[in-house]
C-alpha positions in Angstrom: 30.2 -29.3 74.2 28.2 -28.1 71.3 29.2 -24.7 69.8 26.7 -21.9 70.1 25.6 -20.7 66.6 26.5 -17.1 65.9 23.9 -14.5 64.9 23.7 -13.8 61.3 20.9 -11.2 61.2 18.4 -9.5 63.4 15.3 -7.4 62.7 12.4 -6.0 64.7 9.0 -7.5 64.1 5.6 -6.4 65.6 5.8 -4.8 68.9 8.9 -5.6 71.0 9.9 -8.8 69.2 13.0 -9.6 67.3 13.5 -12.1 64.4 17.0 -13.5 64.9 18.6 -15.6 62.2 21.5 -17.8 63.3 24.5 -19.2 61.4 23.0 -22.6 61.3 20.0 -21.3 59.5 17.6 -21.5 62.4 15.4 -18.5 62.9 13.9 -17.6 66.4 11.6 -15.0 67.7 12.7 -13.3 70.9 10.1 -11.4 72.9 11.7 -8.4 74.6 8.6 -7.6 76.7 10.0 -9.3 79.9 13.1 -7.1 79.6 11.0 -3.9 80.3 10.7 -4.8 84.0 14.5 -4.3 84.4 15.8 -0.8 84.8 18.7 -1.3 82.4 16.3 -2.1 79.5 13.8 0.8 79.9 14.9 2.6 76.7 13.7 -0.4 74.7 10.1 0.7 75.5 10.7 3.6 73.0 9.7 2.2 69.6 12.3 4.4 67.7 15.1 3.2 69.9 13.9 -0.4 69.9 14.1 -0.4 66.0 17.7 0.7 66.1 18.9 -2.8 67.0 22.1 -3.9 65.3 24.3 -7.0 65.0 27.5 -7.0 66.9 30.7 -7.8 65.0 31.3 -11.5 64.9 27.8 -12.4 65.6 28.3 -12.8 69.3 25.3 -10.7 70.2 23.1 -7.7 69.3 23.0 -4.2 70.8 21.2 -0.9 70.8 23.9 1.1 72.4 27.0 0.6 74.5 24.9 -0.2 77.5 22.0 -2.3 76.2 22.8 -5.6 74.5 21.9 -9.3 74.4 24.2 -12.3 73.8 23.8 -15.0 71.2 23.3 -17.4 74.2 20.3 -15.4 75.5 18.7 -15.2 72.2 19.3 -18.8 71.2 18.2 -20.2 74.6 15.2 -18.1 75.2 14.0 -17.5 71.6 11.1 -19.5 70.0 12.2 -21.5 67.0 10.1 -20.7 64.0 8.7 -24.0 62.6 8.5 -23.6 58.8 6.0 -20.9 57.8 3.3 -21.3 60.5 4.9 -19.0 63.1 6.1 -16.6 60.3 2.4 -16.0 59.3 1.3 -15.7 63.0 3.9 -13.1 63.7 3.3 -11.3 60.5 6.9 -11.9 59.1 7.3 -11.4 55.5 10.0 -13.1 53.3 11.0 -16.5 52.3 12.1 -18.0 55.7 14.5 -20.8 55.8 15.4 -22.4 52.6 15.6 -26.2 52.3 18.7 -27.3 50.4 20.5 -30.6 49.8 22.5 -30.1 53.0 19.6 -28.8 55.1 18.7 -30.5 58.4 15.3 -28.8 58.7 
């Protein structure tokens, strides 16, 4: 069974979306909009609270507080992979994106 990559970084982009960087260099966009229908995620509708997302120790997930979190499995499985720079521009993401190196599989 293939190991699930750990989360290396997370930041909010646009409204209710996260840019998640994984330990294997892959970046994904996770849309939190669908979570708002669930009572346990209602606080995420508050923009200030939403922007307070943080990486959990060890890269096993992200959280906003002790009750609201998402696992690396959820983010990896349901996030949209960013293909080179096209989606970065569409989503208004600044920064260099993934870097191609001699050992890169991108």
